DOMARVO-45239 format. One record per residue (C-alpha): z, x, y. Coordinates in steps of 0.2 Angstrom, whole numbers, m for minus. Example, Ala and Ser with C-alpha at 12.3 -4.5 7.8 and 13.67 -1.06 7.14 Angstrom:
SITE      c3      c1      c2
SITE      39      62     m22
SITE      36      68      m5
***
This chain:
SITE      c3      c1      c2
SITE     174     119    m168
SITE     173     134    m179
SITE     165     151    m174
SITE     149     143    m179
SITE     150     131    m164
SITE     133     128    m155
SITE     138     127    m137
SITE     133     114    m124
SITE     118     123    m117
SITE     121     117     m99
SITE     120     128     m84
SITE     125     115     m73
SITE     137     100     m75
SITE     125      88     m68
SITE     136      73     m75
SITE     141      67     m58
SITE     150      82     m52
SITE     148      87     m34
SITE     150     105     m40
SITE     133     103     m48
SITE     127      97     m31
SITE     132     114     m23
SITE     122     123     m37
SITE     107     111     m36
SITE      94     125     m33
SITE      98     131     m50
SITE      87     117     m57
SITE      72     126     m49
SITE      74     143     m57
SITE      64     148     m71
SITE      70     140     m88
SITE      71     157     m96
SITE      82     164     m82
SITE      93     149     m84
SITE      95     151    m102
SITE     100     169     m99
SITE     112     164     m86
SITE     120     152     m99
SITE     126     166    m110
SITE     144     167    m102
SITE     145     148    m103
SITE     140     149    m122
SITE     153     163    m124
SITE     167     152    m117
SITE     162     137    m127
SITE     162     148    m143
SITE     179     154    m139
SITE     186     137    m135
SITE     177     130    m150
SITE     184     143    m162
SITE     202     141    m156
SITE     200     122    m158
SITE     193     124    m175
SITE     207     136    m180
SITE     220     123    m173
SITE     212     109    m183
SITE     212     120    m199
SITE     230     125    m197
SITE     237     108    m191
SITE     227      96    m202
SITE     221     106    m217
SITE     205     114    m223
SITE     198      97    m229
SITE     199      90    m212
SITE     191     105    m204
SITE     177     105    m217
SITE     174      87    m214
SITE     173      89    m195
SITE     161     103    m198
SITE     150      93    m210
SITE     149      79    m197
SITE     145      91    m183
SITE     132     100    m192
SITE     124      83    m198
SITE     123      76    m181
SITE     116      92    m174
SITE     103      92    m187
SITE      97      75    m182
SITE      97      78    m164
SITE      88      95    m165
SITE      76      91    m178
SITE      74      73    m178
SITE      80      73    m196
SITE      81      54    m201
SITE      90      59    m217
SITE     103      67    m207
SITE     106      51    m197
SITE     107      41    m213
SITE     119      53    m220
SITE     130      51    m204
SITE     130      33    m204
SITE     134      32    m223
SITE     148      45    m222
SITE     158      39    m207
SITE     162      21    m213
SITE     170      28    m229
SITE     183      37    m219
SITE     201      30    m220
SITE     208      25    m202
SITE     220      39    m203
SITE     206      52    m207
SITE     194      44    m194
SITE     207      46    m180
SITE     208      65    m184
SITE     189      66    m183
SITE     189      57    m166
SITE     203      68    m159
SITE     193      84    m164
SITE     177      78    m156
SITE     186      71    m141
SITE     195      88    m138
SITE     179      97    m140
SITE     171      87    m126
SITE     186      90    m115
SITE     185     109    m118
SITE     166     110    m115
SITE     169     101     m99
SITE     181     115     m94
SITE     169     128     m98
SITE     155     120     m89
SITE     166     118     m73
SITE     171     137     m74
SITE     152     141     m76
SITE     149     132     m59
SITE     162     142     m51
SITE     155     158     m59
SITE     138     155     m53
SITE     143     151     m36
SITE     153     167     m34
SITE     138     177     m41
SITE     127     169     m28
SITE     139     173     m14
SITE     142     191     m20
SITE     123     194     m22
SITE     119     188      m5
SITE     108     173     m11
SITE     103     160       2
SITE     116     147       4
SITE     114     132      m7
SITE     111     114      m2
SITE     127     105       1
SITE     135     121       8
SITE     142     122      25
SITE     133     138      28
SITE     116     130      24
SITE     119     115      35
SITE     124     125      50
SITE     109     137      47
SITE      97     121      47
SITE     106     115      63
SITE     103     131      72
SITE      85     132      66
SITE      82     114      73
SITE      88     121      90
SITE     106     113      89
SITE     117     125      98
SITE     135     129      95
SITE     142     118     109
SITE     133     103     102
SITE     140     106      85
SITE     157     108      92
SITE     154      91     101
SITE     148      83      85
SITE     164      88      75
SITE     174      82      90
SITE     168      65      88
SITE     166      65      69
SITE     177      56      56
SITE     175      59      38
SITE     187      52      25
SITE     187      53       6
SITE     198      38       0
SITE     207      39     m17
SITE     208      23     m26
SITE     217      18     m42
SITE     202      10     m50
SITE     206      13     m69
SITE     192      23     m77
SITE     203      39     m79
SITE     208      39     m97
SITE     217      56     m98
SITE     236      58     m96
SITE     242      70     m83
SITE     250      81     m97
SITE     233      83    m104
SITE     226      87     m88
SITE     239     100     m84
SITE     235     109    m100
SITE     217     109     m97
SITE     220     117     m80
SITE     230     130     m88
SITE     215     134    m100
SITE     203     134     m84
SITE     215     146     m76
SITE     215     158     m91
SITE     196     158     m92
SITE     195     161     m73
SITE     206     176     m74
SITE     196     183     m88
SITE     180     181     m77
SITE     188     189     m61
SITE     198     203     m68
SITE     194     218     m79
SITE     206     216     m93
SITE     213     229    m104
SITE     211     225    m123
SITE     230     221    m124
SITE     228     209    m109
SITE     213     201    m117
SITE     223     198    m133
SITE     237     191    m123
SITE     226     179    m114
SITE     217     173    m130
SITE     234     170    m137
SITE     239     160    m122
SITE     223     150    m124
SITE     227     147    m142
SITE     244     140    m137
SITE     237     129    m124
SITE     224     122    m136
SITE     238     119    m149
SITE     248     110    m136
SITE     234      99    m132
SITE     231      95    m150
SITE     249      90    m152
SITE     250      80    m135
SITE     245      62    m136
SITE     228      59    m127
SITE     233      42    m122
SITE     247      33    m113
SITE     258      22    m124
SITE     265      13    m109
SITE     255       4     m96
SITE     255      12     m79
SITE     264       5     m64
SITE     257       6     m47
SITE     270      19     m42
SITE     264      29     m58
SITE     247      28     m50
SITE     253      34     m33
SITE     262      49     m42
SITE     245      53     m51
SITE     236      52     m34
SITE     248      64     m26
SITE     245      77     m39
SITE     228      81     m31
SITE     237      86     m15
SITE     245     100     m25
SITE     229     104     m34
SITE     218     104     m19
SITE     220      95      m3
SITE     236     103       4
SITE     229     121       2
SITE     210     119       3
SITE     208     106      17
SITE     216     118      30
SITE     206     132      23
SITE     190     122      25
SITE     194     118      43
SITE     197     137      46
SITE     180     141      38
SITE     171     128      49
SITE     179     135      65
SITE     175     153      60
SITE     157     148      56
SITE     155     140      73
SITE     164     154      82
SITE     176     141      88
SITE     191     146      79
SITE     206     155      86
SITE     199     173      87
SITE     185     168      75
SITE     173     182      71
SITE     185     195      79
SITE     191     202      63
SITE     208     211      66
SITE     206     213      85
SITE     221     208      94
SITE     213     202     110
SITE     217     186     120
SITE     202     176     116
SITE     201     157     120
SITE     212     146     109
SITE     199     134     103
SITE     202     122      88
SITE     192     108      81
SITE     201      91      80
SITE     206      85      62
SITE     190      75      59
SITE     192      75      40
SITE     207      65      34
SITE     212      59      17
SITE     214      41      13
SITE     221      31      m1
SITE     221      13      m8
SITE     234      17     m21
SITE     250       7     m16
SITE     241      m4      m3
SITE     227     m12     m12
SITE     233     m29     m18
SITE     216     m37     m21
SITE     219     m45     m38
SITE     234     m34     m42
SITE     250     m44     m41
SITE     260     m28     m44
SITE     257     m21     m26
SITE     272     m28     m16
SITE     281     m24       0
SITE     293     m13     m10
SITE     279      m4     m18
SITE     271      m1      m1
SITE     288       6       6
SITE     290      17      m9
SITE     272      23      m8
SITE     275      28      10
SITE     291      37       5
SITE     283      47      m9
SITE     269      52       3
SITE     281      58      16
SITE     292      67       3
SITE     276      77      m3
SITE     271      83      14
SITE     289      87      19
SITE     291      97       3
SITE     275     106       8
SITE     281     110      25
SITE     297     117      19
SITE     289     128       6
SITE     276     135      19
SITE     290     138      32
SITE     300     147      19
SITE     285     158      15
SITE     281     161      33
SITE     299     167      36
SITE     297     179      22
SITE     281     186      30
SITE     286     186      49
SITE     299     199      48
SITE     294     206      65
SITE     309     215      74
SITE     311     213      93
SITE     313     232      94
SITE     296     234      87
SITE     286     220      96
SITE     287     210     112
SITE     289     191     111
SITE     284     177     123
SITE     298     169     134
SITE     295     152     126
SITE     298     160     109
SITE     313     168     115
SITE     320     152     121
SITE     316     143     105
SITE     324     157      95
SITE     340     155     105
SITE     342     138      99
SITE     343     143      81
SITE     359     143      71
SITE     352     154      57
SITE     368     162      50
SITE     360     178      43
SITE     366     193      53
SITE     350     203      51
SITE     339     189      58
SITE     347     191      75
SITE     334     205      79
SITE     320     195      70
SITE     315     182      82
SITE     301     174      72
SITE     313     171      57
SITE     325     163      69
SITE     312     151      76
SITE     306     147      58
SITE     324     144      52
SITE     326     132      67
SITE     310     123      63
SITE     314     122      45
SITE     331     114      49
SITE     323     101      61
SITE     310      97      47
SITE     324      94      35
SITE     333      83      47
SITE     317      73      50
SITE     315      70      32
SITE     333      65      30
SITE     332      53      45
SITE     316      45      39
SITE     325      43      22
SITE     340      35      30
SITE     352      49      26
SITE     363      59      37
SITE     356      73      48
SITE     364      90      53
SITE     350      95      66
SITE     339      87      79
SITE     325      78      70
SITE     307      79      76
SITE     301      63      85
SITE     284      65      78
SITE     272      78      70
SITE     265      83      87
SITE     282      89      91
SITE     282     100      75
SITE     265     106      79
SITE     271     111      97
SITE     284     122      90
SITE     272     131      78
SITE     260     133      93
SITE     274     143     102
SITE     274     155      87
SITE     255     156      88
SITE     254     159     106
SITE     268     173     105
SITE     259     182      92
SITE     242     181     100
SITE     249     187     117
SITE     257     202     109
SITE     243     210     100
SITE     247     201      83
SITE     233     188      83
SITE     229     193      65
SITE     246     187      59
SITE     243     170      67
SITE     227     168      58
SITE     234     167      40
SITE     247     155      34
SITE     253     150      51
SITE     235     144      56
SITE     234     134      40
SITE     251     126      42
SITE     247     121      60
SITE     231     113      53
SITE     241     104      39
SITE     253      97      52
SITE     239      91      63
SITE     229      84      48
SITE     243      77      37
SITE     256      73      50
SITE     272      65      42
SITE     262      53      32
SITE     251      64      21
SITE     237      51      19
SITE     231      35      28
SITE     235      21      16
SITE     223       6      17
SITE     229     m12      15
SITE     217     m23       5
SITE     217     m41       0
SITE     205     m55      m4
SITE     200     m67      10
SITE     205     m82      m1
SITE     223     m76       0
SITE     223     m73      18
SITE     215     m91      20
SITE     229     m99      10
SITE     243     m89      19
SITE     236     m94      36
SITE     234    m112      31
SITE     252    m113      25
SITE     259    m106      41
SITE     249    m118      52
SITE     254    m133      41
SITE     272    m128      43
SITE     271    m127      62
SITE     259    m142      64
SITE     259    m154      49
SITE     242    m161      46
SITE     232    m146      53
SITE     223    m146      36
SITE     216    m128      40
SITE     207    m127      23
SITE     197    m142      26
SITE     190    m137      43
SITE     173    m131      46
SITE     169    m113      51
SITE     168    m117      70
SITE     184    m127      70
SITE     193    m113      61
SITE     187    m100      73
SITE     192    m110      88
SITE     209    m113      81
SITE     212     m94      76
SITE     206     m88      93
SITE     219    m100     102
SITE     233     m93      91
SITE     228     m75      95
SITE     229     m78     113
SITE     247     m84     112
SITE     263     m73     109
SITE     270     m88      99
SITE     273     m83      81
SITE     269     m95      67
SITE     282     m89      54
SITE     300     m93      55
SITE     315     m86      44
SITE     322    m103      43
SITE     306    m111      35
SITE     303    m110      16
SITE     286    m103      11
SITE     277    m101      m6
SITE     279     m85     m15
SITE     261     m79     m11
SITE     264     m82       8
SITE     281     m73       7
SITE     273     m59      m2
SITE     259     m57      11
SITE     270     m58      26
SITE     282     m45      18
SITE     267     m33      16
SITE     262     m34      34
SITE     280     m32      39
SITE     282     m17      29
SITE     266     m10      37
SITE     273     m13      54
SITE     290      m4      49
SITE     280      11      43
SITE     271      12      60
SITE     287      12      69
SITE     294      26      58
SITE     280      37      54
SITE     266      33      67
SITE     250      23      67
SITE     240      34      55
SITE     251      29      40
SITE     243      12      38
SITE     228      12      50
SITE     217      m1      40
SITE     217     m19      34
SITE     202     m22      22
SITE     196     m40      18
SITE     188     m41       1
SITE     175     m55      m1
SITE     172     m56      18
SITE     160     m70      21
SITE     164     m77      39
SITE     171     m73      56
SITE     186     m83      51
SITE     190     m71      38
SITE     192     m57      51
SITE     202     m68      63
SITE     214     m73      49
SITE     219     m55      47
SITE     221     m53      65
SITE     233     m68      66
SITE     243     m61      51
SITE     244     m44      60
SITE     250     m53      76
SITE     265     m61      66
SITE     272     m43      63
SITE     268     m35      80
SITE     252     m25      75
SITE     241     m36      85
SITE     247     m42     102
SITE     242     m57     113
SITE     233     m46     126
SITE     220     m41     112
SITE     227     m24     107
SITE     227     m20      89
SITE     236      m6      80
SITE     226      m8      64
SITE     207      m8      61
SITE     202     m25      54
SITE     188     m21      41
SITE     177     m33      32
SITE     171     m29      14
SITE     154     m37      10
SITE     152     m36      m8
SITE     139     m49     m16
SITE     121     m49     m13
SITE     122     m65      m2
SITE     137     m57       8
SITE     126     m41      11
SITE     112     m52      17
SITE     123     m61      29
SITE     134     m47      35
SITE     124     m43      51
SITE     125     m61      56
SITE     144     m62      53
SITE     147     m46      63
SITE     136     m52      77
SITE     146     m68      80
SITE     162     m59      78
SITE     158     m46      91
SITE     152     m60     102
SITE     169     m67     103
SITE     179     m61     118
SITE     195     m62     108
SITE     188     m51      94
SITE     179     m39     105
SITE     195     m35     114
SITE     203     m30      97
SITE     188     m19      94
SITE     189     m11     111
SITE     207      m7     109
SITE     202       3      94
SITE     191      14     104
SITE     176       3     103
SITE     173       7      85
SITE     172      m5      71
SITE     172      m1      52
SITE     162     m11      40
SITE     164      m8      21
SITE     150     m11       9
SITE     153     m15      m9
SITE     142      m6     m22
SITE     151     m12     m38
SITE     151     m31     m36
SITE     134     m31     m28
SITE     127     m22     m43
SITE     136     m34     m55
SITE     129     m48     m45
SITE     111     m43     m43
SITE     107     m27     m53
SITE     105      m9     m48
SITE      88     m10     m39
SITE      93     m25     m28
SITE     110     m19     m24
SITE     104      m2     m18
SITE      90     m11      m7
SITE     102     m24       0
SITE     114     m11       5
SITE     101      m1      13
SITE      95     m16      23
SITE     112     m21      27
SITE     115      m4      36
SITE      99      m6      46
SITE     104     m24      51
SITE     122     m18      56
SITE     115      m4      66
SITE     104     m16      76
SITE     119     m28      79
SITE     131     m14      84
SITE     119      m6      96
SITE     116     m23     105
SITE     135     m25     107
SITE     138      m6     112
SITE     150      m4      98
SITE     151      12      87
SITE     149       8      68
SITE     158      17      55
SITE     152      13      37
SITE     164      13      22
SITE     155      15       6
SITE     164       8      m9
SITE     156      19     m22
SITE     162      20     m40
SITE     160      35     m52
SITE     145      28     m62
SITE     127      26     m55
SITE     130       7     m59
SITE     144       7     m46
SITE     135      17     m33
SITE     139      34     m40
SITE     128      49     m40
SITE     128      65     m31
SITE     137      63     m14
SITE     126      75      m5
SITE     110      65      m9
SITE     118      48      m7
SITE     123      52      11
SITE     106      60      16
SITE      98      44       8
SITE     106      33      21
SITE      95      25      35
SITE      93      35      51
SITE     108      33      62
SITE     119      25      49
SITE     130      40      47
SITE     132      46      65
SITE     146      57      61
SITE     157      43      54
SITE     159      40      36
SITE     172      35      23
SITE     169      35       4
SITE     179      29     m10
SITE     183      42     m24
SITE     188      33     m40
SITE     194      35     m58
SITE     189      50     m68
SITE     178      56     m53
SITE     194      61     m44
SITE     200      73     m57
SITE     182      80     m60
SITE     181      83     m41
SITE     198      88     m35
SITE     209      94     m50
SITE     202     112     m47
SITE     205     120     m30
SITE     189     129     m29
SITE     178     114     m35
SITE     189     103     m24
SITE     185     114      m9
SITE     166     113     m12
SITE     167      94     m14
SITE     175      92       3
SITE     163     104      10
SITE     149      94       3
SITE     155      79      13
SITE     155      88      29
SITE     138      96      26
SITE     130      80      21
SITE     137      71      36
SITE     132      84      48
SITE     114      84      41
SITE     113      65      41
SITE     119      64      58
SITE     110      78      67
SITE      95      82      57
SITE      88      65      52
SITE      83      56      68
SITE      81      37      68
SITE      63      38      72
SITE      59      46      55
SITE      60      29      47
SITE      51      26      31
SITE      33      19      32
SITE      32       0      34
SITE      22      m2      18
SITE      37       7       9
SITE      49      m6      15
SITE      37     m20      10
SITE      35     m13      m7
SITE      53     m10     m10
SITE      56     m28      m5
SITE      44     m34     m18
SITE      51     m23     m31
SITE      69     m28     m27
SITE      64     m47     m29
SITE      56     m44     m46
SITE      71     m33     m52
SITE      83     m46     m46
SITE      75     m60     m55
SITE      74     m50     m71
SITE      92     m45     m70
SITE      99     m62     m66
SITE      88     m70     m79
SITE      96     m59     m93
SITE     114     m58     m87
SITE     117     m75     m79
SITE     103     m87     m85
SITE     102     m82    m104
SITE     112     m94    m114
SITE     124     m84    m125
SITE     124     m68    m115
SITE     142     m68    m112
SITE     145     m69    m131
SITE     133     m55    m133
SITE     142     m44    m120
SITE     160     m47    m127
SITE     154     m44    m145
SITE     143     m29    m143
SITE     154     m19    m131
SITE     172     m13    m131
SITE     177     m24    m116
SITE     191     m33    m125
SITE     198     m16    m131
SITE     197      m8    m114
SITE     209     m20    m108
SITE     222     m13    m120
SITE     221       4    m113
SITE     235       9    m102
SITE     224      16     m88
SITE     229       6     m73
SITE     240      m7     m66
SITE     226     m19     m61
SITE     220     m33     m73
SITE     203     m31     m80
SITE     197     m48     m75
SITE     201     m58     m59
SITE     204     m74     m70
SITE     208     m78     m88
SITE     190     m82     m93
SITE     175     m73    m102
SITE     164     m77     m87
SITE     154     m62     m80
SITE     157     m68     m63
SITE     176     m66     m65
SITE     175     m49     m73
SITE     179     m34     m62
SITE     164     m22     m60
SITE     173      m7     m67
SITE     176     m13     m85
SITE     159     m21     m84
SITE     150      m4     m81
SITE     163       5     m92
SITE     159      m6    m107
SITE     140      m3    m105
SITE     143      16    m104
SITE     153      16    m120
SITE     139       8    m130
SITE     127      20    m122
SITE     116       7    m114
SITE     121      10     m96
SITE     112      m6     m92
SITE     119      m9     m75
SITE     111       8     m69
SITE      93       3     m73
SITE      89     m14     m80
SITE      76     m24     m71
SITE      66      m9     m64
SITE      53      m8     m77
SITE      49     m27     m75
SITE      48     m25     m56
SITE      36     m10     m56
SITE      25     m19     m69
SITE      24     m34     m59
SITE      21     m25     m43
SITE       7     m14     m50
SITE      m2     m29     m58
SITE      m1     m39     m42
SITE      m4     m25     m29
SITE     m18     m16     m38
SITE     m23      m8     m21
SITE      m6       2     m21
SITE      m2       5     m40
SITE       9      19     m47
SITE       1      32     m35
SITE       8      23     m20
SITE      26      22     m28
SITE      24      41     m32
SITE      21      44     m14
SITE      37      33     m10
SITE      47      44     m22
SITE      41      60     m13
SITE      43      55       5
SITE      58      43       5
SITE      75      50       2
SITE      82      32      m2
SITE      69      29     m16
SITE      70      46     m22
SITE      89      46     m24
SITE      88      29     m33
SITE      75      35     m46
SITE      84      52     m48
SITE     100      43     m52
SITE      91      31     m64
SITE      83      46     m73
SITE     100      53     m76
SITE     107      37     m83
SITE      92      33     m94
SITE      94      51    m101
SITE     112      48    m106
SITE     107      31    m115
SITE     104      30    m133
SITE      95      14    m140
SITE      98      20    m158
SITE     117      20    m155
SITE     116       4    m144
SITE     107      m5    m158
SITE     122      m2    m169
SITE     134     m10    m156
SITE     122     m25    m156
SITE     125     m27    m174
SITE     143     m32    m170
SITE     136     m48    m163
SITE     139     m62    m176
SITE     124     m73    m172
SITE     108     m64    m178
SITE      97     m74    m167
SITE     106     m71    m152
SITE     107     m52    m156
SITE      89     m51    m159
SITE      84     m60    m144
SITE      95     m51    m131
SITE      94     m33    m139
SITE      75     m36    m140
SITE      74     m39    m122
SITE      85     m25    m118
SITE      74     m13    m129
SITE      58     m19    m121
SITE      65     m17    m103
SITE      71       0    m107
SITE      54       6    m114
SITE      45      m1     m98
SITE      58       7     m86
SITE      56      24     m94
SITE      37      23     m94
SITE      36      18     m76
SITE      50      30     m70
SITE      42      45     m79
SITE      25      40     m71
SITE      32      38     m53
SITE      41      55     m55
SITE      26      63     m63
SITE      36      69     m78
SITE      32      67     m97
SITE      50      64    m102
SITE      66      60     m94
SITE      74      74     m84
SITE      59      85     m85
SITE      61      91     m67
SITE      79      96     m71
SITE      79     106     m87
SITE      97     112     m85
SITE     104      94     m84
SITE      93      89     m98
SITE     100     103    m109
SITE     117      98    m104
SITE     115      80    m109
SITE     105      83    m125
SITE     118      96    m131
SITE     132      83    m129
SITE     123      70    m140
SITE     128      78    m157
SITE     147      77    m151
SITE     145      59    m144
SITE     136      51    m158
SITE     150      53    m171
SITE     162      46    m159
SITE     151      31    m156
SITE     148      28    m174
SITE     167      29    m178
SITE     171      17    m163
SITE     159       5    m171
SITE     168       6    m188
SITE     185       4    m180
SITE     178     m11    m170
SITE     173     m19    m186
SITE     190     m16    m193
SITE     199     m23    m178
SITE     188     m38    m177
SITE     188     m41    m196
SITE     169     m41    m197
SITE     159     m39    m213
SITE     164     m28    m227
SITE     177     m19    m216
SITE     187     m35    m215
SITE     195     m32    m232
SITE     200     m14    m227
SITE     207     m20    m211
SITE     220     m31    m220
SITE     227     m15    m229
SITE     226      m4    m214
SITE     238      m3    m200
SITE     232     m13    m186
SITE     240      m2    m173
SITE     231      14    m181
SITE     214       5    m179
SITE     217       0    m161
SITE     223      18    m158
SITE     207      24    m165
SITE     197      13    m154
SITE     206      19    m139
SITE     204      37    m144
SITE     186      35    m146
SITE     185      27    m128
SITE     193      43    m122
SITE     181      55    m131
SITE     165      45    m126
SITE     171      45    m108
SITE     174      63    m108
SITE     157      67    m115
SITE     148      56    m102
SITE     160      61     m88
SITE     154      48     m75
SITE     156      32     m85
SITE     167      21     m74
***
């Protein structure tokens, strides 16, 4: 943190950043060249580290600064030279700190991690620009490379246009709580990033450089004086507001630009490739195949705070944000299109539209485009006021298509009168925004647990036909009863019948969704997702509830997609059978047909991992997709998969580009939805340029997986057999540890920060589904997050070593050479091992052993940590052998340097967290100190350390 700071030696982010995906080819360059390329990154980190060090010295005093430096240097000495004396010095020094002093140390190391992240992100942007300027070949994950591959494979432009015409891609923002930063902190970090970017792109004078450094100094000081953590628990609407921030940062501006780039690359844009020629080319545009989705405000699975009122306000907030954007863009267009009728001809339809304007500015009488834009702006304002229930002064638009039609009038007039180039800028992007975002901004999904739907339907049926006893019926009887209800226009609910609070709440949510459809259109809430879907009746229950509010009709028409979410290992195994039976029912098949013959199925990565471990979860997901493809092909229905991926590898995380390409052949087919969660949202979408690249990655990977990976290129049958054996062994090993070892729950709750994570104000949702310590009731997010904090990352690798050991011993004819061939030839297996490689590289058994010491029972501690240590060693051994490397991440030296360079800054945070946990829990010698220390300060120290470790690891939740 002083001018002596040794920077993070990373050339790439690599810590679950899609911007790393765009620059993946960097990993294959010569190491020496990479280190030379790192010099600008090192300079940025030295600068930020120096400014932080100066801030600490001035704000906290020379003694705190010296202590930070001593800890930093000691930690670096241990990691770079393996100096055991340095490790002992560190472990002896940290426990002697007072809670107040320790908090300042934690803050210093946490802020350094945040600043290093900013520098690394800017380095990605820098290298991407350098590659583009130098004319380097397009990188994997870029649209240019995907289109080049498609053309090389003989896919012509017409087929590509047809592909995009039928594609549907949707990143879905969720509020799952692993983002521990406050928005105020993120805003300052973005300011710092902007200043670094300015210095990179501009030749600054000495005075300008000094001014920018002073601005950086102010931003770092503001960061230091701004609380890292929230003191008040987030509400659902706070989460909605946070999610909307990313529309300002990235989506509203960059998504239209991405569409324009795709159209231009295909030669299908309006005047694409024509430069400034003002000719009347064909007016061709791709449909809006990429739309934003959101669970925030509609996901009530286990979250009692998502109510009908919250859903209504969520829709209003979304609406307000998009209308504000339209108003600003129309005003800017008005400033740009000052064309005078004396200077340029206009179309008759524009003239007619201008005549309807009541713009009072006299000079605008001869500026028809300004008159039209003023008229459109008045109508947009009136539309917003009408939807908000306020008075209007102009004619509102009936829908977004009507607004787009008026903008199209301007476009056609410009193109017809030799001003096409003027139509290709802000106007083009605004037209695309209206088409993509409509009046709703994002498609909000409803989600609820199937048990709640069951109870609601049971109560409704019991009220109209006492003695029905729906809950006691078997599956066949339930299906028959629900099908009969779907065929009649009769409603089950009545305003004159009293219902339980849960049933009232569920009906109110669905009624609010119906009201939103009437007000804004069907895209505002297009999906109803069923958590813990296990049977056909789970799907039909939702259809019955939708019928109660008019979103499903008795003739078999549905205004909403009914989407089952299969989460556990058993559910994944059964999902093909469930969907086969559902699609075989005429009543359900009619609902699907009314949705264009498409059925979406969501697959849960998090709960399946918690249930069966990393290896088995990935394999059962893969098999489930193959089974669903067969079922849907037999029924003539198009399948769209919704991947419920988290940020960490243990919850399905990893590079999105690789993950999409690793899907079975035919599973993508131009249709994919993927959740974006927690800190991954901010890491991907808080910077517009990085955000644009991440959106581009989704498009590029979907195109390649759909058009360049034919189904006949399936893995060898012996690969599938081997994976089945490995999965079975890994499942047994994982289940034996987590669910069959007596005392494991006590070990987990004692050796991790799971109890303290619940105190963080990082989300509105409770950490557990029930008030119990049972692992089965724990949500997957805090489960994975806790293991990341203690640096074990257990959900991302446990069981693989035992599985490979058993496989190679039993199948001596195959052995490791066979598994190495699987790794080289099969994208699914290669992606699994690559993600495991990263996770293991970020683990630290030395640090984890200190967390194990928090377990009061020495026998339990020795038994379980001993098993974890042995499995870790076995997993690393076999992983390296299969990947043909001597050590972890040998094939990705840039990522290896990035991770290793973070350890000296992470380890002190871990050690201090452990000491605070002892104080907080009153353990050992620390208990006496705890009595004299402020309990609030101790807990605050733990929470700050969670923030710092999360920042250092980046993809931890």
